[in-house]
KEKE-3310 file (N, C-alpha, C; in steps of 0.2 Angstrom, whole numbers, plus 5000, padded with zeros to 4 digits):
npx = (5010:5004:4987:4976:4962:4944:4929:4920:4928:4935:4950:4963:4978:4983:4983:4974:4960:4949:4950:4945:4935:4921:4905:4896:4879:4871:4877:4876:4865:4868:4881:4878:4869:4879:4888:4880:4878:4891:4894:4886:4891:4903:4900:4893:4881:4873:4867:4853:4859:4873:4873:4869:4880:4890:4884:4886:4900:4903:4897:4904:4916:4929:4940:4931:4927:4922:4913:4908:4901:4891:4884:4876:4867:4854:4842:4834:4841:4844:4856:4871:4888:4895:4888:4891:4904:4905:4899:4908:4919:4914:4912:4926:4931:4924:4930:4925:4928:4941:4953:4961:4974:4982:4974:4963:4951:4939:4936:4927:4931:4941:4941:4933:4930:4940:4953:4966:4980:4979:4984:4987:4987:4989:4984:4992:4987:4974:4968:4962:4961:4967:4965:4978:4983:4995:5001:5013:5021:5014:5014:5027:5029:5021:5027:5039:5034:5028:5039:5045:5037:5025:5009:4999:4985:4979:4984:4988:4995:5001:5004:5010:5009:5008:4995:4994:4987:4987:5001:5005)
npy = (5108:5098:5098:5103:5094:5094:5085:5089:5091:5103:5112:5119:5125:5136:5143:5133:5136:5130:5117:5109:5094:5095:5095:5106:5112:5110:5100:5088:5079:5073:5068:5058:5049:5045:5039:5028:5020:5017:5009:4998:4993:4989:4979:4982:4989:5004:5008:5016:5021:5021:5029:5042:5044:5046:5057:5066:5067:5072:5085:5090:5103:5099:5086:5073:5065:5049:5050:5063:5062:5053:5061:5069:5060:5059:5060:5049:5038:5027:5026:5019:5018:5007:5004:5016:5015:5003:5008:5018:5009:5002:5013:5016:5004:5004:5014:5027:5035:5041:5038:5048:5045:5050:5060:5053:5053:5055:5058:5062:5055:5063:5060:5047:5039:5030:5019:5023:5030:5040:5056:5068:5085:5092:5105:5111:5122:5127:5116:5111:5099:5094:5085:5079:5078:5069:5062:5057:5055:5045:5035:5032:5027:5016:5008:5005:4997:4987:4982:4975:4964:4966:4967:4979:4986:4998:5015:5029:5044:5057:5073:5086:5103:5120:5129:5140:5151:5151:5151:5163)
npz = (4980:4993:5000:5014:5017:5019:5022:5013:5002:5000:5000:5010:5013:5019:5035:5039:5039:5034:5037:5046:5047:5045:5037:5027:5031:5020:5013:5020:5020:5007:5009:5019:5012:5003:5011:5016:5004:5001:5012:5010:4998:5003:5011:5023:5035:5037:5051:5060:5072:5069:5058:5064:5073:5063:5057:5068:5069:5056:5057:5067:5073:5075:5081:5090:5105:5111:5122:5121:5109:5114:5123:5114:5108:5111:5124:5128:5133:5125:5118:5123:5131:5126:5113:5106:5105:5097:5086:5081:5079:5068:5059:5057:5052:5040:5033:5035:5045:5056:5069:5080:5088:5098:5104:5108:5100:5087:5070:5055:5039:5027:5014:5009:4998:4994:4999:5011:5020:5034:5037:5049:5054:5068:5079:5093:5101:5097:5094:5082:5069:5054:5039:5029:5013:5008:4998:4991:5002:5009:4999:4998:5012:5011:5002:5009:5020:5013:5008:5018:5019:5027:5031:5029:5038:5041:5043:5053:5054:5064:5065:5076:5081:5078:5070:5056:5060:5074:5076:5073)
capx = (5011:4998:4983:4972:4956:4939:4925:4917:4933:4938:4957:4966:4984:4985:4979:4969:4954:4944:4954:4941:4932:4915:4901:4891:4873:4868:4880:4876:4861:4871:4886:4875:4867:4885:4890:4875:4879:4898:4894:4883:4897:4909:4897:4891:4875:4873:4861:4852:4864:4879:4872:4869:4887:4893:4882:4889:4907:4903:4895:4909:4921:4935:4939:4926:4928:4916:4908:4905:4896:4886:4880:4872:4863:4847:4841:4830:4845:4845:4863:4876:4895:4897:4885:4894:4911:4904:4897:4914:4923:4911:4914:4933:4931:4921:4934:4921:4931:4948:4954:4967:4976:4985:4968:4958:4946:4937:4935:4925:4936:4941:4940:4931:4929:4946:4957:4972:4983:4977:4989:4983:4990:4985:4986:4992:4984:4967:4965:4960:4964:4966:4968:4982:4984:5002:5001:5020:5024:5010:5016:5034:5028:5017:5032:5043:5030:5027:5046:5047:5032:5021:5002:4996:4978:4977:4989:4986:5001:4999:5009:5008:5012:5004:4992:4996:4983:4990:5008:5006)
capy = (5107:5095:5103:5100:5092:5092:5080:5092:5092:5110:5112:5125:5124:5142:5144:5128:5139:5125:5111:5104:5089:5095:5096:5111:5108:5107:5094:5083:5073:5070:5064:5052:5045:5042:5034:5022:5017:5014:5004:4992:4991:4986:4973:4984:4992:5010:5008:5023:5024:5022:5035:5047:5045:5049:5064:5071:5068:5077:5091:5093:5108:5096:5079:5071:5060:5045:5052:5069:5060:5050:5066:5071:5055:5058:5059:5043:5033:5022:5025:5017:5019:5001:5005:5021:5012:4999:5012:5021:5004:5001:5018:5015:4998:5005:5019:5033:5039:5040:5039:5051:5041:5055:5064:5048:5056:5053:5063:5059:5054:5068:5057:5040:5034:5026:5018:5027:5031:5047:5061:5073:5090:5094:5111:5111:5127:5128:5109:5109:5094:5094:5079:5081:5074:5068:5056:5055:5052:5039:5030:5029:5023:5010:5004:5002:4993:4981:4979:4970:4959:4967:4968:4985:4986:5005:5019:5036:5048:5063:5078:5091:5109:5126:5130:5147:5156:5151:5153:5171)
capz = (4987:4995:5003:5019:5014:5023:5020:5007:4997:5000:5002:5012:5017:5023:5041:5041:5040:5032:5038:5050:5043:5045:5031:5028:5032:5014:5010:5025:5017:5002:5012:5023:5007:5000:5016:5016:4998:5002:5017:5006:4994:5007:5015:5030:5035:5041:5055:5063:5077:5066:5054:5069:5075:5058:5056:5073:5066:5050:5059:5072:5070:5076:5084:5095:5109:5111:5127:5118:5105:5118:5125:5108:5105:5113:5131:5130:5136:5121:5117:5129:5128:5121:5107:5103:5103:5092:5080:5079:5076:5062:5054:5056:5047:5033:5031:5035:5050:5058:5076:5081:5094:5103:5107:5109:5097:5081:5065:5049:5034:5022:5007:5010:4993:4992:5005:5011:5026:5036:5039:5052:5057:5075:5082:5100:5104:5096:5094:5075:5066:5047:5036:5024:5007:5008:4993:4990:5008:5010:4994:5001:5018:5009:4999:5014:5023:5009:5007:5024:5019:5032:5028:5032:5038:5041:5046:5054:5055:5067:5066:5081:5081:5078:5064:5054:5064:5081:5076:5071)
cpx = (5004:4994:4979:4965:4950:4934:4921:4922:4937:4945:4959:4972:4986:4980:4974:4962:4948:4946:4950:4937:4924:4911:4897:4884:4869:4871:4879:4871:4864:4877:4883:4873:4873:4888:4886:4877:4886:4898:4891:4888:4902:4906:4895:4884:4875:4867:4859:4857:4870:4879:4872:4876:4891:4891:4885:4896:4907:4901:4900:4914:4928:4934:4934:4928:4921:4911:4905:4900:4890:4881:4875:4867:4856:4847:4837:4834:4846:4852:4867:4883:4897:4895:4888:4901:4910:4903:4904:4919:4920:4913:4922:4934:4929:4925:4930:4924:4938:4948:4961:4969:4978:4980:4963:4951:4945:4935:4932:4930:4935:4940:4939:4930:4934:4950:4963:4974:4981:4984:4986:4988:4986:4988:4986:4989:4977:4964:4962:4964:4962:4969:4972:4983:4992:5003:5008:5023:5021:5012:5023:5033:5025:5023:5037:5040:5029:5034:5048:5041:5027:5014:4998:4988:4976:4984:4986:4993:4998:5005:5007:5012:5007:5001:4995:4993:4986:4997:5010:5006)
cpy = (5103:5100:5099:5099:5091:5087:5083:5093:5098:5109:5119:5124:5130:5143:5138:5130:5134:5118:5106:5099:5089:5097:5102:5108:5106:5101:5088:5077:5069:5065:5057:5047:5041:5037:5027:5017:5014:5008:4997:4989:4987:4981:4975:4987:4998:5010:5015:5026:5025:5029:5042:5049:5048:5056:5068:5072:5073:5084:5095:5098:5105:5089:5078:5065:5056:5048:5059:5067:5057:5055:5069:5066:5054:5057:5053:5038:5027:5020:5024:5018:5013:5002:5010:5019:5007:5003:5015:5015:5002:5006:5018:5009:5000:5011:5026:5038:5037:5041:5042:5049:5046:5059:5059:5050:5054:5059:5059:5059:5060:5066:5049:5036:5030:5025:5022:5027:5039:5050:5067:5078:5093:5100:5110:5116:5128:5121:5107:5104:5093:5088:5081:5076:5074:5061:5053:5052:5045:5033:5027:5025:5016:5005:5001:4997:4986:4977:4974:4965:4960:4969:4973:4985:4994:5009:5026:5039:5055:5067:5084:5097:5114:5127:5138:5152:5157:5152:5160:5175)
cpz = (4989:5000:5009:5016:5019:5019:5014:5001:4996:5003:5004:5016:5021:5029:5043:5042:5039:5033:5042:5045:5042:5038:5032:5028:5026:5011:5014:5022:5012:5004:5016:5018:5004:5004:5016:5010:4999:5007:5014:5002:4997:5012:5022:5029:5040:5045:5057:5067:5074:5062:5059:5071:5070:5057:5062:5071:5061:5052:5064:5069:5072:5079:5089:5099:5110:5116:5125:5114:5109:5121:5120:5105:5107:5121:5133:5133:5131:5119:5123:5126:5124:5114:5103:5101:5097:5085:5077:5076:5069:5057:5052:5051:5041:5030:5030:5040:5052:5066:5077:5088:5100:5107:5109:5107:5090:5076:5059:5044:5029:5015:5007:5004:4991:4999:5005:5018:5027:5039:5042:5055:5062:5078:5089:5104:5103:5095:5087:5072:5058:5044:5030:5019:5006:5004:4992:4996:5010:5005:4996:5007:5016:5006:5004:5018:5020:5008:5012:5025:5025:5029:5032:5032:5037:5044:5047:5057:5058:5068:5070:5080:5081:5071:5062:5059:5071:5081:5075:5077)
residu = (MET:PRO:GLY:LEU:VAL:ASN:ARG:CYS:GLY:ALA:ALA:ASP:ILE:LYS:GLY:MET:ALA:HIS:ALA:HIS:LEU:ALA:CYS:SER:PRO:HIS:ASP:LEU:PRO:VAL:SER:LEU:LEU:GLU:ALA:GLU:SER:LEU:CYS:GLU:GLN:ARG:GLY:GLY:ARG:LEU:THR:PRO:LEU:ARG:LYS:LYS:VAL:LEU:GLN:LEU:LEU:LEU:GLU:SER:GLU:GLY:PRO:SER:LYS:ALA:TYR:ASP:LEU:LEU:GLU:HIS:LEU:GLY:GLU:ASP:GLY:ALA:ALA:LYS:PRO:PRO:SER:VAL:TYR:ARG:SER:LEU:ASP:PHE:LEU:LEU:GLU:MET:GLY:LEU:ALA:HIS:LYS:ILE:GLU:SER:LEU:ASN:ALA:TYR:VAL:ALA:CYS:GLY:HIS:TRP:LYS:HIS:GLY:HIS:ALA:ALA:VAL:PHE:LEU:ILE:CYS:ASP:LYS:CYS:GLY:ILE:ALA:GLY:GLU:LEU:HIS:ALA:ASN:ASP:SER:VAL:LYS:LYS:LEU:THR:GLN:GLU:VAL:GLU:GLY:VAL:ASN:PHE:LYS:MET:ARG:SER:ALA:VAL:ILE:GLU:ILE:ARG:GLY:LEU:CYS:GLU:LYS:CYS:ALA:ALA)
# end
């Protein structure tokens, strides 16, 4: 059975206890170095602001809205809404983050080393969002999309309901 995966690679389908996409503090520096390297390989540059936005997503216990991120970017006023949105767009383009459209919120990608479609399980009660490895489903969807000669750039599938803890 596929498992929910967080950024650190830990899987937990039961209760989504470790399903948020946050990194533990000791993994954060390694993840940020990895992200910088991936950006360079993909033709981008992880600027200080982009890096800070990614760090906030990695540290978050759940999906983050752009204005929530803005509040944590410093009191000096250097970060403005357009720069936060540009940073988020860059992270999406580099495959380092996903946008959960129904929440208008962002999460760090749970497995950013390769391209993929994101499948999220979103709890309507507690708000936790777990990224699900649904390899067979995504493979089938990709085949169907390619079957009609559509060039998919990205896909985010959102499944709403109750996590095991909230359903109990």
